[in-house]
Every structure is written in structure tokens, then in C-alpha cells.
mmCIF file of the N, C-alpha and C atoms, coordinates in Angstrom:
data_MODEL
# 
_entry.id   MODEL 
# 
loop_
_atom_site.group_PDB 
_atom_site.id 
_atom_site.type_symbol 
_atom_site.label_atom_id 
_atom_site.label_alt_id 
_atom_site.label_comp_id 
_atom_site.label_asym_id 
_atom_site.label_entity_id 
_atom_site.label_seq_id 
_atom_site.pdbx_PDB_ins_code 
_atom_site.Cartn_x 
_atom_site.Cartn_y 
_atom_site.Cartn_z 
_atom_site.occupancy 
_atom_site.B_iso_or_equiv 
_atom_site.pdbx_formal_charge 
_atom_site.auth_seq_id 
_atom_site.auth_comp_id 
_atom_site.auth_asym_id 
_atom_site.auth_atom_id 
_atom_site.pdbx_PDB_model_num 
ATOM 1   N N  . MET A 1 1  ? 0.484   0.101   6.445   1.00 0.00 ? 1  MET A N  1 
ATOM 2   C CA . MET A 1 1  ? 0.233   1.349   5.784   1.00 0.00 ? 1  MET A CA 1 
ATOM 3   C C  . MET A 1 1  ? 0.588   1.277   4.296   1.00 0.00 ? 1  MET A C  1 
ATOM 4   N N  . ILE A 1 2  ? 1.649   0.549   3.991   1.00 0.00 ? 2  ILE A N  1 
ATOM 5   C CA . ILE A 1 2  ? 2.069   0.433   2.598   1.00 0.00 ? 2  ILE A CA 1 
ATOM 6   C C  . ILE A 1 2  ? 1.008   -0.295  1.779   1.00 0.00 ? 2  ILE A C  1 
ATOM 7   N N  . VAL A 1 3  ? 0.451   -1.350  2.342   1.00 0.00 ? 3  VAL A N  1 
ATOM 8   C CA . VAL A 1 3  ? -0.606  -2.096  1.639   1.00 0.00 ? 3  VAL A CA 1 
ATOM 9   C C  . VAL A 1 3  ? -1.828  -1.203  1.449   1.00 0.00 ? 3  VAL A C  1 
ATOM 10  N N  . ASP A 1 4  ? -2.195  -0.474  2.480   1.00 0.00 ? 4  ASP A N  1 
ATOM 11  C CA . ASP A 1 4  ? -3.351  0.427   2.383   1.00 0.00 ? 4  ASP A CA 1 
ATOM 12  C C  . ASP A 1 4  ? -3.133  1.476   1.295   1.00 0.00 ? 4  ASP A C  1 
ATOM 13  N N  . ARG A 1 5  ? -1.941  2.035   1.252   1.00 0.00 ? 5  ARG A N  1 
ATOM 14  C CA . ARG A 1 5  ? -1.646  3.054   0.243   1.00 0.00 ? 5  ARG A CA 1 
ATOM 15  C C  . ARG A 1 5  ? -1.697  2.468   -1.159  1.00 0.00 ? 5  ARG A C  1 
ATOM 16  N N  . TYR A 1 6  ? -1.184  1.251   -1.301  1.00 0.00 ? 6  TYR A N  1 
ATOM 17  C CA . TYR A 1 6  ? -1.245  0.558   -2.593  1.00 0.00 ? 6  TYR A CA 1 
ATOM 18  C C  . TYR A 1 6  ? -2.699  0.438   -3.053  1.00 0.00 ? 6  TYR A C  1 
ATOM 19  N N  . VAL A 1 7  ? -3.569  0.011   -2.152  1.00 0.00 ? 7  VAL A N  1 
ATOM 20  C CA . VAL A 1 7  ? -4.989  -0.144  -2.489  1.00 0.00 ? 7  VAL A CA 1 
ATOM 21  C C  . VAL A 1 7  ? -5.601  1.197   -2.897  1.00 0.00 ? 7  VAL A C  1 
ATOM 22  N N  . GLU A 1 8  ? -5.311  2.243   -2.129  1.00 0.00 ? 8  GLU A N  1 
ATOM 23  C CA . GLU A 1 8  ? -5.855  3.562   -2.455  1.00 0.00 ? 8  GLU A CA 1 
ATOM 24  C C  . GLU A 1 8  ? -5.432  4.018   -3.854  1.00 0.00 ? 8  GLU A C  1 
ATOM 25  N N  . ILE A 1 9  ? -4.155  3.870   -4.157  1.00 0.00 ? 9  ILE A N  1 
ATOM 26  C CA . ILE A 1 9  ? -3.638  4.295   -5.457  1.00 0.00 ? 9  ILE A CA 1 
ATOM 27  C C  . ILE A 1 9  ? -4.258  3.462   -6.576  1.00 0.00 ? 9  ILE A C  1 
ATOM 28  N N  . GLU A 1 10 ? -4.322  2.159   -6.373  1.00 0.00 ? 10 GLU A N  1 
ATOM 29  C CA . GLU A 1 10 ? -4.859  1.264   -7.401  1.00 0.00 ? 10 GLU A CA 1 
ATOM 30  C C  . GLU A 1 10 ? -6.330  1.576   -7.690  1.00 0.00 ? 10 GLU A C  1 
ATOM 31  N N  . LEU A 1 11 ? -7.121  1.757   -6.643  1.00 0.00 ? 11 LEU A N  1 
ATOM 32  C CA . LEU A 1 11 ? -8.545  2.035   -6.839  1.00 0.00 ? 11 LEU A CA 1 
ATOM 33  C C  . LEU A 1 11 ? -8.764  3.421   -7.440  1.00 0.00 ? 11 LEU A C  1 
ATOM 34  N N  . ARG A 1 12 ? -7.958  4.390   -7.036  1.00 0.00 ? 12 ARG A N  1 
ATOM 35  C CA . ARG A 1 12 ? -8.077  5.718   -7.619  1.00 0.00 ? 12 ARG A CA 1 
ATOM 36  C C  . ARG A 1 12 ? -7.802  5.663   -9.126  1.00 0.00 ? 12 ARG A C  1 
ATOM 37  N N  . ALA A 1 13 ? -6.831  4.847   -9.527  1.00 0.00 ? 13 ALA A N  1 
ATOM 38  C CA . ALA A 1 13 ? -6.525  4.689   -10.954 1.00 0.00 ? 13 ALA A CA 1 
ATOM 39  C C  . ALA A 1 13 ? -7.716  4.085   -11.699 1.00 0.00 ? 13 ALA A C  1 
ATOM 40  N N  . LEU A 1 14 ? -8.512  3.300   -10.988 1.00 0.00 ? 14 LEU A N  1 
ATOM 41  C CA . LEU A 1 14 ? -9.705  2.685   -11.582 1.00 0.00 ? 14 LEU A CA 1 
ATOM 42  C C  . LEU A 1 14 ? -10.950 3.561   -11.397 1.00 0.00 ? 14 LEU A C  1 
ATOM 43  N N  . LYS A 1 15 ? -10.739 4.783   -10.899 1.00 0.00 ? 15 LYS A N  1 
ATOM 44  C CA . LYS A 1 15 ? -11.812 5.758   -10.682 1.00 0.00 ? 15 LYS A CA 1 
ATOM 45  C C  . LYS A 1 15 ? -12.798 5.341   -9.595  1.00 0.00 ? 15 LYS A C  1 
ATOM 46  N N  . VAL A 1 16 ? -12.337 4.521   -8.643  1.00 0.00 ? 16 VAL A N  1 
ATOM 47  C CA . VAL A 1 16 ? -13.158 4.123   -7.498  1.00 0.00 ? 16 VAL A CA 1 
ATOM 48  C C  . VAL A 1 16 ? -12.877 5.117   -6.382  1.00 0.00 ? 16 VAL A C  1 
ATOM 49  N N  . THR A 1 17 ? -13.922 5.806   -5.910  1.00 0.00 ? 17 THR A N  1 
ATOM 50  C CA . THR A 1 17 ? -13.745 6.828   -4.877  1.00 0.00 ? 17 THR A CA 1 
ATOM 51  C C  . THR A 1 17 ? -14.608 6.605   -3.639  1.00 0.00 ? 17 THR A C  1 
ATOM 52  N N  . ASP A 1 18 ? -15.480 5.625   -3.671  1.00 0.00 ? 18 ASP A N  1 
ATOM 53  C CA . ASP A 1 18 ? -16.360 5.356   -2.534  1.00 0.00 ? 18 ASP A CA 1 
ATOM 54  C C  . ASP A 1 18 ? -15.523 4.868   -1.344  1.00 0.00 ? 18 ASP A C  1 
ATOM 55  N N  . PRO A 1 19 ? -15.520 5.623   -0.228  1.00 0.00 ? 19 PRO A N  1 
ATOM 56  C CA . PRO A 1 19 ? -14.705 5.246   0.934   1.00 0.00 ? 19 PRO A CA 1 
ATOM 57  C C  . PRO A 1 19 ? -15.018 3.855   1.485   1.00 0.00 ? 19 PRO A C  1 
ATOM 58  N N  . LYS A 1 20 ? -16.286 3.441   1.406   1.00 0.00 ? 20 LYS A N  1 
ATOM 59  C CA . LYS A 1 20 ? -16.654 2.108   1.898   1.00 0.00 ? 20 LYS A CA 1 
ATOM 60  C C  . LYS A 1 20 ? -16.014 1.012   1.050   1.00 0.00 ? 20 LYS A C  1 
ATOM 61  N N  . ILE A 1 21 ? -16.023 1.192   -0.243  1.00 0.00 ? 21 ILE A N  1 
ATOM 62  C CA . ILE A 1 21 ? -15.408 0.210   -1.143  1.00 0.00 ? 21 ILE A CA 1 
ATOM 63  C C  . ILE A 1 21 ? -13.899 0.176   -0.923  1.00 0.00 ? 21 ILE A C  1 
ATOM 64  N N  . ILE A 1 22 ? -13.298 1.337   -0.772  1.00 0.00 ? 22 ILE A N  1 
ATOM 65  C CA . ILE A 1 22 ? -11.850 1.406   -0.545  1.00 0.00 ? 22 ILE A CA 1 
ATOM 66  C C  . ILE A 1 22 ? -11.479 0.700   0.751   1.00 0.00 ? 22 ILE A C  1 
ATOM 67  N N  . GLU A 1 23 ? -12.213 0.987   1.820   1.00 0.00 ? 23 GLU A N  1 
ATOM 68  C CA . GLU A 1 23 ? -11.924 0.349   3.110   1.00 0.00 ? 23 GLU A CA 1 
ATOM 69  C C  . GLU A 1 23 ? -12.133 -1.164  3.038   1.00 0.00 ? 23 GLU A C  1 
ATOM 70  N N  . GLN A 1 24 ? -13.194 -1.595  2.368   1.00 0.00 ? 24 GLN A N  1 
ATOM 71  C CA . GLN A 1 24 ? -13.458 -3.025  2.216   1.00 0.00 ? 24 GLN A CA 1 
ATOM 72  C C  . GLN A 1 24 ? -12.297 -3.708  1.486   1.00 0.00 ? 24 GLN A C  1 
ATOM 73  N N  . ARG A 1 25 ? -11.800 -3.077  0.447   1.00 0.00 ? 25 ARG A N  1 
ATOM 74  C CA . ARG A 1 25 ? -10.695 -3.654  -0.324  1.00 0.00 ? 25 ARG A CA 1 
ATOM 75  C C  . ARG A 1 25 ? -9.412  -3.701  0.499   1.00 0.00 ? 25 ARG A C  1 
ATOM 76  N N  . LYS A 1 26 ? -9.195  -2.682  1.342   1.00 0.00 ? 26 LYS A N  1 
ATOM 77  C CA . LYS A 1 26 ? -8.024  -2.699  2.228   1.00 0.00 ? 26 LYS A CA 1 
ATOM 78  C C  . LYS A 1 26 ? -8.074  -3.905  3.170   1.00 0.00 ? 26 LYS A C  1 
ATOM 79  N N  . VAL A 1 27 ? -9.248  -4.120  3.752   1.00 0.00 ? 27 VAL A N  1 
ATOM 80  C CA . VAL A 1 27 ? -9.422  -5.252  4.665   1.00 0.00 ? 27 VAL A CA 1 
ATOM 81  C C  . VAL A 1 27 ? -9.179  -6.565  3.929   1.00 0.00 ? 27 VAL A C  1 
ATOM 82  N N  . GLU A 1 28 ? -9.734  -6.697  2.741   1.00 0.00 ? 28 GLU A N  1 
ATOM 83  C CA . GLU A 1 28 ? -9.546  -7.913  1.942   1.00 0.00 ? 28 GLU A CA 1 
ATOM 84  C C  . GLU A 1 28 ? -8.070  -8.135  1.600   1.00 0.00 ? 28 GLU A C  1 
ATOM 85  N N  . MET A 1 29 ? -7.394  -7.064  1.212   1.00 0.00 ? 29 MET A N  1 
ATOM 86  C CA . MET A 1 29 ? -5.990  -7.174  0.815   1.00 0.00 ? 29 MET A CA 1 
ATOM 87  C C  . MET A 1 29 ? -5.125  -7.582  2.013   1.00 0.00 ? 29 MET A C  1 
ATOM 88  N N  . ARG A 1 30 ? -5.369  -6.961  3.160   1.00 0.00 ? 30 ARG A N  1 
ATOM 89  C CA . ARG A 1 30 ? -4.604  -7.330  4.361   1.00 0.00 ? 30 ARG A CA 1 
ATOM 90  C C  . ARG A 1 30 ? -4.837  -8.794  4.710   1.00 0.00 ? 30 ARG A C  1 
ATOM 91  N N  . ARG A 1 31 ? -6.074  -9.240  4.597   1.00 0.00 ? 31 ARG A N  1 
ATOM 92  C CA . ARG A 1 31 ? -6.401  -10.634 4.888   1.00 0.00 ? 31 ARG A CA 1 
ATOM 93  C C  . ARG A 1 31 ? -5.709  -11.563 3.896   1.00 0.00 ? 31 ARG A C  1 
ATOM 94  N N  . ASP A 1 32 ? -5.774  -11.220 2.615   1.00 0.00 ? 32 ASP A N  1 
ATOM 95  C CA . ASP A 1 32 ? -5.179  -12.056 1.577   1.00 0.00 ? 32 ASP A CA 1 
ATOM 96  C C  . ASP A 1 32 ? -3.657  -12.138 1.695   1.00 0.00 ? 32 ASP A C  1 
ATOM 97  N N  . LEU A 1 33 ? -3.036  -11.075 2.176   1.00 0.00 ? 33 LEU A N  1 
ATOM 98  C CA . LEU A 1 33 ? -1.569  -11.027 2.257   1.00 0.00 ? 33 LEU A CA 1 
ATOM 99  C C  . LEU A 1 33 ? -1.014  -11.403 3.629   1.00 0.00 ? 33 LEU A C  1 
ATOM 100 N N  . LYS A 1 34 ? -1.884  -11.716 4.559   1.00 0.00 ? 34 LYS A N  1 
ATOM 101 C CA . LYS A 1 34 ? -1.466  -11.961 5.936   1.00 0.00 ? 34 LYS A CA 1 
ATOM 102 C C  . LYS A 1 34 ? -0.314  -12.964 6.031   1.00 0.00 ? 34 LYS A C  1 
ATOM 103 N N  . ASP A 1 35 ? -0.457  -14.123 5.420   1.00 0.00 ? 35 ASP A N  1 
ATOM 104 C CA . ASP A 1 35 ? 0.588   -15.146 5.498   1.00 0.00 ? 35 ASP A CA 1 
ATOM 105 C C  . ASP A 1 35 ? 1.848   -14.728 4.756   1.00 0.00 ? 35 ASP A C  1 
ATOM 106 N N  . ASP A 1 36 ? 1.674   -14.089 3.609   1.00 0.00 ? 36 ASP A N  1 
ATOM 107 C CA . ASP A 1 36 ? 2.831   -13.620 2.838   1.00 0.00 ? 36 ASP A CA 1 
ATOM 108 C C  . ASP A 1 36 ? 3.629   -12.581 3.628   1.00 0.00 ? 36 ASP A C  1 
ATOM 109 N N  . LEU A 1 37 ? 2.936   -11.686 4.299   1.00 0.00 ? 37 LEU A N  1 
ATOM 110 C CA . LEU A 1 37 ? 3.623   -10.651 5.058   1.00 0.00 ? 37 LEU A CA 1 
ATOM 111 C C  . LEU A 1 37 ? 4.366   -11.231 6.256   1.00 0.00 ? 37 LEU A C  1 
ATOM 112 N N  . LYS A 1 38 ? 3.813   -12.266 6.861   1.00 0.00 ? 38 LYS A N  1 
ATOM 113 C CA . LYS A 1 38 ? 4.503   -12.923 7.974   1.00 0.00 ? 38 LYS A CA 1 
ATOM 114 C C  . LYS A 1 38 ? 5.809   -13.559 7.506   1.00 0.00 ? 38 LYS A C  1 
ATOM 115 N N  . ALA A 1 39 ? 5.813   -14.089 6.291   1.00 0.00 ? 39 ALA A N  1 
ATOM 116 C CA . ALA A 1 39 ? 6.988   -14.765 5.754   1.00 0.00 ? 39 ALA A CA 1 
ATOM 117 C C  . ALA A 1 39 ? 7.983   -13.792 5.124   1.00 0.00 ? 39 ALA A C  1 
ATOM 118 N N  . CYS A 1 40 ? 7.594   -12.557 4.997   1.00 0.00 ? 40 CYS A N  1 
ATOM 119 C CA . CYS A 1 40 ? 8.435   -11.550 4.352   1.00 0.00 ? 40 CYS A CA 1 
ATOM 120 C C  . CYS A 1 40 ? 9.631   -11.216 5.244   1.00 0.00 ? 40 CYS A C  1 
ATOM 121 N N  . PRO A 1 41 ? 10.820  -11.166 4.650   1.00 0.00 ? 41 PRO A N  1 
ATOM 122 C CA . PRO A 1 41 ? 11.981  -10.795 5.472   1.00 0.00 ? 41 PRO A CA 1 
ATOM 123 C C  . PRO A 1 41 ? 11.837  -9.364  5.966   1.00 0.00 ? 41 PRO A C  1 
ATOM 124 N N  . GLY A 1 42 ? 12.217  -9.136  7.185   1.00 0.00 ? 42 GLY A N  1 
ATOM 125 C CA . GLY A 1 42 ? 12.089  -7.816  7.773   1.00 0.00 ? 42 GLY A CA 1 
ATOM 126 C C  . GLY A 1 42 ? 12.979  -6.798  7.084   1.00 0.00 ? 42 GLY A C  1 
ATOM 127 N N  . LYS A 1 43 ? 12.476  -5.596  6.987   1.00 0.00 ? 43 LYS A N  1 
ATOM 128 C CA . LYS A 1 43 ? 13.240  -4.499  6.419   1.00 0.00 ? 43 LYS A CA 1 
ATOM 129 C C  . LYS A 1 43 ? 12.928  -3.274  7.258   1.00 0.00 ? 43 LYS A C  1 
ATOM 130 N N  . ARG A 1 44 ? 13.949  -2.584  7.669   1.00 0.00 ? 44 ARG A N  1 
ATOM 131 C CA . ARG A 1 44 ? 13.753  -1.391  8.481   1.00 0.00 ? 44 ARG A CA 1 
ATOM 132 C C  . ARG A 1 44 ? 13.013  -0.348  7.646   1.00 0.00 ? 44 ARG A C  1 
ATOM 133 N N  . ILE A 1 45 ? 11.945  0.176   8.214   1.00 0.00 ? 45 ILE A N  1 
ATOM 134 C CA . ILE A 1 45 ? 11.163  1.195   7.533   1.00 0.00 ? 45 ILE A CA 1 
ATOM 135 C C  . ILE A 1 45 ? 11.509  2.534   8.157   1.00 0.00 ? 45 ILE A C  1 
ATOM 136 N N  . THR A 1 46 ? 12.069  3.403   7.363   1.00 0.00 ? 46 THR A N  1 
ATOM 137 C CA . THR A 1 46 ? 12.507  4.701   7.844   1.00 0.00 ? 46 THR A CA 1 
ATOM 138 C C  . THR A 1 46 ? 11.401  5.740   7.708   1.00 0.00 ? 46 THR A C  1 
ATOM 139 N N  . ASP A 1 47 ? 11.595  6.852   8.407   1.00 0.00 ? 47 ASP A N  1 
ATOM 140 C CA . ASP A 1 47 ? 10.644  7.958   8.294   1.00 0.00 ? 47 ASP A CA 1 
ATOM 141 C C  . ASP A 1 47 ? 10.594  8.484   6.863   1.00 0.00 ? 47 ASP A C  1 
ATOM 142 N N  . SER A 1 48 ? 11.753  8.533   6.208   1.00 0.00 ? 48 SER A N  1 
ATOM 143 C CA . SER A 1 48 ? 11.768  9.033   4.830   1.00 0.00 ? 48 SER A CA 1 
ATOM 144 C C  . SER A 1 48 ? 11.042  8.073   3.887   1.00 0.00 ? 48 SER A C  1 
ATOM 145 N N  . MET A 1 49 ? 11.129  6.770   4.153   1.00 0.00 ? 49 MET A N  1 
ATOM 146 C CA . MET A 1 49 ? 10.402  5.799   3.336   1.00 0.00 ? 49 MET A CA 1 
ATOM 147 C C  . MET A 1 49 ? 8.897   5.997   3.505   1.00 0.00 ? 49 MET A C  1 
ATOM 148 N N  . LEU A 1 50 ? 8.450   6.176   4.739   1.00 0.00 ? 50 LEU A N  1 
ATOM 149 C CA . LEU A 1 50 ? 7.021   6.396   4.977   1.00 0.00 ? 50 LEU A CA 1 
ATOM 150 C C  . LEU A 1 50 ? 6.543   7.689   4.340   1.00 0.00 ? 50 LEU A C  1 
ATOM 151 N N  . ALA A 1 51 ? 7.361   8.729   4.404   1.00 0.00 ? 51 ALA A N  1 
ATOM 152 C CA . ALA A 1 51 ? 6.996   9.994   3.755   1.00 0.00 ? 51 ALA A CA 1 
ATOM 153 C C  . ALA A 1 51 ? 6.863   9.792   2.252   1.00 0.00 ? 51 ALA A C  1 
ATOM 154 N N  . CYS A 1 52 ? 7.766   9.038   1.680   1.00 0.00 ? 52 CYS A N  1 
ATOM 155 C CA . CYS A 1 52 ? 7.716   8.730   0.252   1.00 0.00 ? 52 CYS A CA 1 
ATOM 156 C C  . CYS A 1 52 ? 6.427   7.976   -0.085  1.00 0.00 ? 52 CYS A C  1 
ATOM 157 N N  . VAL A 1 53 ? 6.084   6.985   0.725   1.00 0.00 ? 53 VAL A N  1 
ATOM 158 C CA . VAL A 1 53 ? 4.864   6.197   0.508   1.00 0.00 ? 53 VAL A CA 1 
ATOM 159 C C  . VAL A 1 53 ? 3.642   7.103   0.555   1.00 0.00 ? 53 VAL A C  1 
ATOM 160 N N  . ARG A 1 54 ? 3.601   8.002   1.519   1.00 0.00 ? 54 ARG A N  1 
ATOM 161 C CA . ARG A 1 54 ? 2.454   8.910   1.648   1.00 0.00 ? 54 ARG A CA 1 
ATOM 162 C C  . ARG A 1 54 ? 2.312   9.825   0.436   1.00 0.00 ? 54 ARG A C  1 
ATOM 163 N N  . GLN A 1 55 ? 3.439   10.195  -0.175  1.00 0.00 ? 55 GLN A N  1 
ATOM 164 C CA . GLN A 1 55 ? 3.412   11.130  -1.302  1.00 0.00 ? 55 GLN A CA 1 
ATOM 165 C C  . GLN A 1 55 ? 3.261   10.438  -2.651  1.00 0.00 ? 55 GLN A C  1 
ATOM 166 N N  . ALA A 1 56 ? 3.468   9.145   -2.709  1.00 0.00 ? 56 ALA A N  1 
ATOM 167 C CA . ALA A 1 56 ? 3.399   8.421   -3.981  1.00 0.00 ? 56 ALA A CA 1 
ATOM 168 C C  . ALA A 1 56 ? 2.021   8.580   -4.608  1.00 0.00 ? 56 ALA A C  1 
ATOM 169 N N  . GLN A 1 57 ? 2.032   8.805   -5.906  1.00 0.00 ? 57 GLN A N  1 
ATOM 170 C CA . GLN A 1 57 ? 0.783   8.975   -6.643  1.00 0.00 ? 57 GLN A CA 1 
ATOM 171 C C  . GLN A 1 57 ? 0.494   7.800   -7.577  1.00 0.00 ? 57 GLN A C  1 
ATOM 172 N N  . THR A 1 58 ? 1.493   6.958   -7.791  1.00 0.00 ? 58 THR A N  1 
ATOM 173 C CA . THR A 1 58 ? 1.310   5.768   -8.621  1.00 0.00 ? 58 THR A CA 1 
ATOM 174 C C  . THR A 1 58 ? 1.951   4.581   -7.905  1.00 0.00 ? 58 THR A C  1 
ATOM 175 N N  . ASN A 1 59 ? 1.590   3.385   -8.331  1.00 0.00 ? 59 ASN A N  1 
ATOM 176 C CA . ASN A 1 59 ? 2.200   2.218   -7.706  1.00 0.00 ? 59 ASN A CA 1 
ATOM 177 C C  . ASN A 1 59 ? 3.661   2.062   -8.108  1.00 0.00 ? 59 ASN A C  1 
ATOM 178 N N  . ASP A 1 60 ? 4.058   2.603   -9.249  1.00 0.00 ? 60 ASP A N  1 
ATOM 179 C CA . ASP A 1 60 ? 5.484   2.612   -9.609  1.00 0.00 ? 60 ASP A CA 1 
ATOM 180 C C  . ASP A 1 60 ? 6.262   3.480   -8.627  1.00 0.00 ? 60 ASP A C  1 
ATOM 181 N N  . GLU A 1 61 ? 5.724   4.639   -8.301  1.00 0.00 ? 61 GLU A N  1 
ATOM 182 C CA . GLU A 1 61 ? 6.367   5.513   -7.309  1.00 0.00 ? 61 GLU A CA 1 
ATOM 183 C C  . GLU A 1 61 ? 6.417   4.822   -5.946  1.00 0.00 ? 61 GLU A C  1 
ATOM 184 N N  . LEU A 1 62 ? 5.338   4.169   -5.580  1.00 0.00 ? 62 LEU A N  1 
ATOM 185 C CA . LEU A 1 62 ? 5.281   3.455   -4.315  1.00 0.00 ? 62 LEU A CA 1 
ATOM 186 C C  . LEU A 1 62 ? 6.334   2.355   -4.265  1.00 0.00 ? 62 LEU A C  1 
ATOM 187 N N  . ASP A 1 63 ? 6.480   1.649   -5.349  1.00 0.00 ? 63 ASP A N  1 
ATOM 188 C CA . ASP A 1 63 ? 7.473   0.587   -5.428  1.00 0.00 ? 63 ASP A CA 1 
ATOM 189 C C  . ASP A 1 63 ? 8.888   1.139   -5.240  1.00 0.00 ? 63 ASP A C  1 
ATOM 190 N N  . LYS A 1 64 ? 9.160   2.287   -5.819  1.00 0.00 ? 64 LYS A N  1 
ATOM 191 C CA . LYS A 1 64 ? 10.478  2.915   -5.667  1.00 0.00 ? 64 LYS A CA 1 
ATOM 192 C C  . LYS A 1 64 ? 10.732  3.279   -4.202  1.00 0.00 ? 64 LYS A C  1 
ATOM 193 N N  . CYS A 1 65 ? 9.690   3.677   -3.491  1.00 0.00 ? 65 CYS A N  1 
ATOM 194 C CA . CYS A 1 65 ? 9.837   4.035   -2.074  1.00 0.00 ? 65 CYS A CA 1 
ATOM 195 C C  . CYS A 1 65 ? 10.318  2.845   -1.252  1.00 0.00 ? 65 CYS A C  1 
ATOM 196 N N  . THR A 1 66 ? 9.858   1.685   -1.588  1.00 0.00 ? 66 THR A N  1 
ATOM 197 C CA . THR A 1 66 ? 10.177  0.496   -0.784  1.00 0.00 ? 66 THR A CA 1 
ATOM 198 C C  . THR A 1 66 ? 11.443  -0.198  -1.250  1.00 0.00 ? 66 THR A C  1 
ATOM 199 N N  . ARG A 1 67 ? 12.082  0.282   -2.276  1.00 0.00 ? 67 ARG A N  1 
ATOM 200 C CA . ARG A 1 67 ? 13.308  -0.330  -2.809  1.00 0.00 ? 67 ARG A CA 1 
ATOM 201 C C  . ARG A 1 67 ? 14.566  0.292   -2.246  1.00 0.00 ? 67 ARG A C  1 
ATOM 202 N N  . TRP A 1 68 ? 14.453  1.287   -1.371  1.00 0.00 ? 68 TRP A N  1 
ATOM 203 C CA . TRP A 1 68 ? 15.636  1.958   -0.832  1.00 0.00 ? 68 TRP A CA 1 
ATOM 204 C C  . TRP A 1 68 ? 16.483  1.041   -0.027  1.00 0.00 ? 68 TRP A C  1 
# 
């Protein structure tokens, strides 16, 4: 969900609103990050962190959500 939200925010900043393009980019990003995410150390994701991610309007805000 965090990767998907990152893509949505990034594309919105670039004025991309076509849902097909957004979904395609999400799929590409998940594929590109698959190995990196497997190697990523686990971090407990709390309900408040997810709420923060959902409300983030910029990638800086999103980054702050995941730094807790």
C-alpha cells in the first residue's frame, strides 16, 4: 500500500490522472522493487502509520509516516 500511495502522489504531482496509467505504474513499481522489498528489514506497521500514509499529500509527508 505504501508503494502504491507513493506512485499516486508522484504521478499527481506530475499532473497524471489517467487511472490506467496510474495502475500500470503501480504494477511496474511493485515489480521493480520486488527484490528490494524482500531484503528490507521488517518493521511493524501500525494502524496510525497506515492512516498517516493514506492522508499524506506529498512524498515528504509519506516519508515522515514511515519514519516513526
